[in-house]
N, C-alpha and C positions, 0 to 999 in steps of 0.2 A: 382539211386547210392544213396550211405550214402553222408551227407555234409562233405566237409573236414574243418578243422579249420586252418584259414590263419591267421598268425600274423606277423604284422608288428610294433614291439616295443610296441607303446601306442594303436595300432589296432587289435582287434581279432573279427572275425565275420566267420559265415558260408555262402557259396555259392554252390548252386547247379550246378553240372557239367552235362549239357544235351547235348552238342554240341558244335561245332565249335565257334559260337558266344558267348556262354557261357564260353567257354575256354576264347577268347579274354576279355570277361569282367572281368573274375576273374584276370585277368592281369591289366586291365586298371583302374577297380574301386578302388583298393588299391593304385595305383599310383596317381590318380586324388584326392581322399581323403588325402593322402601323401603331395602331392603339396598345396592342400588348407591349410592343418594343417602348414605347412611350411611358407606360405604366411601369414597365421595369425600370426603366432609368430612373424615372421618379421615386420609386422604391428604394433604388441604390442610393439617390440623392438623400434620402432620409435614414440609411445606415448610419450608425454612429450617433444618433441622438443621444441626448444627456439624460443619464438616470441617477438618482440620488444612491450612491453606495455607502456613505455612512454619515449621521449626523451625531458628532461626538459631543456629550454634554460634559462640559467640566464640572467636578464635583463641587457641590455647595461649600463645603469647608474651604475650598481654594479661593472663592470668590471675594473680590473687594467690592464695596458700595461707594458710589459718588452721586451728586447731583450736579447734572447736565441739561441746560435749558428747561429748570423746572422740573426735571424728571428724576427718581432715584432708580440708577443704573445699576445691576448686579454684573460685574464683568470680570473676564478672567486675565486680559492684558495681550500683550505682543506674545508670538508665538514661532517656533522654529521646528525643523521636521528632521528625522534622522533615525537611524535603527541604533538605539539607545542600549539595548541589552543584549545585543548580538544574535539574536533569533533569526534574523533573516527576513524581518517584518519591520515596517514604518512604525515610528513612535512619535510622540508630539510632546514638545516641551513649551511650557508657558512661562512668562515671566513678568513681574512689574518692578518698577523702579522708585527710588525716593524721590524726595524734595526735589523738584526741578525736573523730573522725568529722564535723568541721564545716568542714573547710578542703580543699576540692579539690586535689590534686597529680597527678592522672592522669586524661587523657582520651583516648578513641579513638572513631574513627567507621568504621562500616561500612554496606553497603547492606544490604536485607532479603534479597538473595541471598547475604550472606556476605563480600561483596567488601570487604577493607580500603580504607578511604580515607586516614587519616592517624592518626598517635599522637603525644601530647605528653606530658612529664613521666614520671614514674615511680612505682613503689611505690603506697602508700595501702592502707588498708583498708576496712572497710565503714561506709559513711554511717550515723550514727545515725538519721537519717530520711531520706525523700527531699527534698534539700535546695537549695542555692544555684546552681541550673544551671538555665537558659534556653534553650531552643532557639526562635528566633522571626526571621523576615524582618524585622528592625527599619528596615532602611534601604530596603526595597521592591526590592531588585534581582532577586528571583525565587530567592535562596538564602539560606536561614536563618542567622543568624548563632549565635554561643554567646555568652551574657551569663551571667557568672559572677562567683563570687569563686575566688580562686585563691592558693595559698600562694607566698609570696615565698622566694627562696633563704634558708637558713638554720634554725634551730631550729623545729619548728612551734609552741611555746609550749603553752598549758595550753587545754581546752575552754571555759573560761571568758570568754577574751578572743578578740579578732580584730586584734590590734596587727600581726600580721605577715600580714595578708590585704591582696591588691589587689582592685579591681573591675576585670572586662577585658570587652571586646567582642572576641572571635574571628572569624576569617573561617571560616565553616563549609564552605568548600571545601578549606581547608589547615590548619586550626587555628591560623594564626599570630595574633597579638596585633595589632589594629587600633587599639584606644585602650586605655588604662589609668590608673588613678587610685587614691589612697589616701586619700579624704577623712576628716577625723576623726569626721565622723557615723557612719562604719563602724568606723573602727581604734579609737577610743574607747568602743565598746560593749563592755559585759561584762555576764554574766548566768549563770545556771546553774537546773538544775530543769526541769520539763515543758514552762514557757512559754519557754524560751530554745532547745530544740534544733530547732525547726521553721524553718529559715532559706530559705523560699521565696521565690524571685525570680518575679515575676508582669508580663507585660507589659501597659501601660495607656495610655490616650489622653488625657492630662490637658490638652493644650493644642490641642485640636479640630483635629488634623491629619487628612487623609484616612485614615491608618492608625494602629495602635497603635504609637508610637514614644518611648515613655517605658517606665519600668518602677518597681516598687515592691518593697518587702522589709519585713518585720515582725522586728525583734531584740529578744525579750523585751519591755520596755515602751516600745519607741520603733518607729515606722513611718516610714521614709525612701523618697522618692521622688526619681527622677532622670531626665534627658533622655537621649537615646541617645548625645548628647555627653559622657556622665558627669557633668554639672552636676548639683549638689543642687538640685531644685525646692524642696522643703520636708521639715520632719520634725514629726511629731506625737507627744505623749508620753502614753502610755495611762495612765489614773488606776488601773486596777486590775490587779494582776499576784501574785495569792495564789493558789494552786490551788483550783480548785473554783469559783472567783469572780472568775477573770480573763477579759478577751476571747479571741476566738477565736484558737486557735494561727497558722491561717493566715487572714487576711483575705481577702474577696473583692471581685473589681473589676469594675464595670459602671456603664451609664449609667442611672441611677435616675430622672432627672427630664427626660431627653430633649433635654438642651442640645447633644449632641455631644461631650460630654467626661466621662470616666469619674469615677466616685466611689469611694470604698472604704468597705466596712462590716466591721466587727469583732465585730458582736453586743451590743457595749455602746456602740457609737458609730457613726456615719455621718460621712465625711469628704467634702467636696466637692472639685473638681479642684485647689483650692489649698492642700488641707490642714487647710481651716477646717471646725470642727465644725458639722454640719447638728444633729445631736441627740447627747446622751451621756445614758444610763441604764442602770442594772444592771439586766437582765432576769433571765431564771431562770439558776440555777446550771448549771454544766457546760457552757458555751457553745462546745462543741468545734468545729460546724459552721456555717459560713454562706454565703450565695449572694445574687447579685442576679438576679432572674428574674421574667419574667411570670408573675402569679397569677392574679387577679379581671379577667376581661374583658380581658385582656392588659397590664393595668396593670403595671409593674416595681414590685417590692417587695423589702425586705430578709428573706429566710428567715434564722432564726435558730434554732439548735437548742435551746439552752436553754430547756426548759419547752414547746418547741414554737411560737414565735412568727413570726408575719408582720407586719411595721411598714413604714410609708410612708416617703415621702422626708422627710417632715415630722415622723417620729417618733410618728404616730398608730399604736396597735397595732390590726391588721386582724383578726388571729387569736392567741390565746393557748389552746392545749391544755391547759396546766397542769401542775403537778407531779406529780398522779394518773395522768395519761396518760403522760406524758413526764419520769419522774423522774431521767433522764440522757440527753439528748438527743447521742448520739453522732456521727452522721451524718445530713444530710439530701440528699435528691436529688430534683429536680423535673423532672417530665416528663409527657406524656401517655401514662400507663401503661395505662387501661382504657379497651375499646373503647366500652363501654357507659355512661362517665360524661363529663361535658363537661370535657374536660382544660384545664389540666394537674393532675396530683396530687402529693402529697408523699407519697414513701417516706421514713420516717425510722427509724433505729435507736433505739428508746426507752428501752432500759435498760441503758445504758452497755455494757461489753465483753461482751455477751451477744446470743444470735442472734435477738432478739425485735425483730419490726419491725412498723410498721402503715402503712397506705395512707390518706391522708386527703384527702378532696375539697376543691377550692379553696372551698367552702361552710363548712368547717370540720368537716365530718362524717367520723368514723372509719368508713372503708368495709370494712377488712379488717385483721384480726389473723394473723399467720403467724410462723413459727419457720424461719430460713433454715438452711442446712447450716453444721456447725462448719467454724470457720477460725482459725488460729491469732490470737491477739488479738482476734478478732472486729470487724475493722474491713475496710474495701476495698470496700464496695458501691458500686457506679457504674450509672448508667442508659445502655443501649445502644441505639440507634436500628438495631437488627438488620436489620428490614424495610424501612428508608429512611425517608425524611421523610413524614410524614402517617400513618403506621403506629404502632400501639402500641407502646411501647417496652419492652424488657425489663431486668430488673435483675441485674445480675452479682455474685456473691460467691462468693469462694474455689474457682473453677473450676467453678461451677455458672451457669446461666442460669435465671432466674425469672420467670413471669408476675405482674402487679402484683397480680392477687388471690390469690397466694401459692401457686398451683400449678406444680411443677417444670417447665420447658420442656425442658431437656436438661442432662447433664453433658458437659465437655468431656474425650474421651478421650484418654488418651496423656499427660497431666500426670503426673510422677512425683509422690511423696509430698514435701510440702513438706520442705525442710531449713533449718536455721538456728536463730537465736535466736527467742523468742517475739514480740518486736516485728515484727522484719524478715523472718523465714523463712516468708513466705508469698507468694501470689502476686498482685502489685501488676498492676493493669488499667488500660490506656490506651484510651480508646474512639478509634477512627480509621477512616476510609474508606481504608485502604491499597489496597484492588483498583480504587478508582476508579469504581466501579458505583452510588454514591449511597446504599450501606449501609453501616454501620458494621462494621467488623471488631473483635475483641478482642484487644488486643496485651499479652501477660502475661509477666511477669518475676518471677523470684525473685533479690533482690540476691545470695543465697547461692548462686546457681548459675551455670553458665556458658551457658545456652541462653536463646533469647528464643522463646516461641511464639507464632504469630498463627493463630487461628481466623476462617474466614468461613461464611455460610451456604450451605448446598448451594445447586446451581442457579447458580453464579457464571458469567458470561458475560463472558469475557476481551475480547471484542469491542467491549464498552460501557466499556473503560479511558477514563476521561477526565482522567486524572492526579490527582496527590494535591494537596488543598488543606486547608490547616492550618487551624482556627478557635480560639477562646479553649479548646474542651473539650479541645484537643489540647496547645497551649502552655501553657495555664495549667491542665493537668490537676489534679484535687483530690488524689491519692493520699495516703490516710493522713490525712484531717482527723478 
């Protein structure tokens, strides 16, 4: 007989029908091949399962003690990541703050193998928010410096003022002070409330240098920019400072116009490298999260969480999802999350401190709506390039990795139940290629705990290690915006 053409989707082949056995084989062989293919596809889907790479225990001598909810907690404090000693590997910096939680007074550095490097200062309690400490190689010598506020000798003062704080650049190898200043643009700043507590220092390139050698910080209603020599470049006064209608707690830095110098977006304003306003407009309420990122056909845009806005360098609104879709835009993350959608996409926590998120195409179409796992305060989502550059990113939230379409990828096993207060007692995540194999790990810490967890994807090839290299997603990590 002639051979029949049997097709099962991706399978197409001829079989000779010569009897009962052959007929049975005609039926069983494609079923077997299909089962093998399905199993192989399922196995591929399991590739990259999270495994514990390190659990770093902070030395007991570096821990503080506090009573929280009737329990005595031994904790390390806030954390940053960077190559502090210049050996090509990631190191960890922990710090605590004095009265009010805004004034760092203790710092200590250790490797991811828990080897102590140095320690300076003493005491301190829990920072109110991830705050005024930046780890970044600002001089280009291969070892990261620590750029920070630090409490001078004497009383801590009150949370409302910074009069007893200095701005410092410290040697990452030793912790020793390289430069220090007490500019009135910092020491005379005062404030209170939600818009005051996020004293985040971010590296920037305002002077068109080969690398980011400047930095910027927002203190309530004022943005202040510095050079690496601690000279004040410029200040900008934010017009809106009332809860619910103020600009972003933490501005974002990036080159939106391609001139080789960074700009600063705060949701209601865009500043050029001189601190001059490119545009000022009060867009949607609850402008909690902002970014400067490629959006439509690679064009750099200002991403603004309030009512889900995307805005051009000259202030043109490219996209507005609106109050009905995004009544309270808590966090926005931009990455290529979906393999079947021309990226990037935006995943935005759309309803305040709740687990509801949406995935939005760069055409403005809402592709997916889903509900994340619970996490204290319902903040802390982050895009993770778990499979490396060029592959769809995952979304991290509270110890769980998610696909961009709302399917749960995996839970990170071994994490204890979060301890601490509602705002800070959860798992902060820093995405970083700690293993040096071009895939991002998740570095997780709870400021009320004494351990730091690092998870990587299964299939780690230690021989592929090419060293740790930090980028803006590491030294300007978003953390709780």
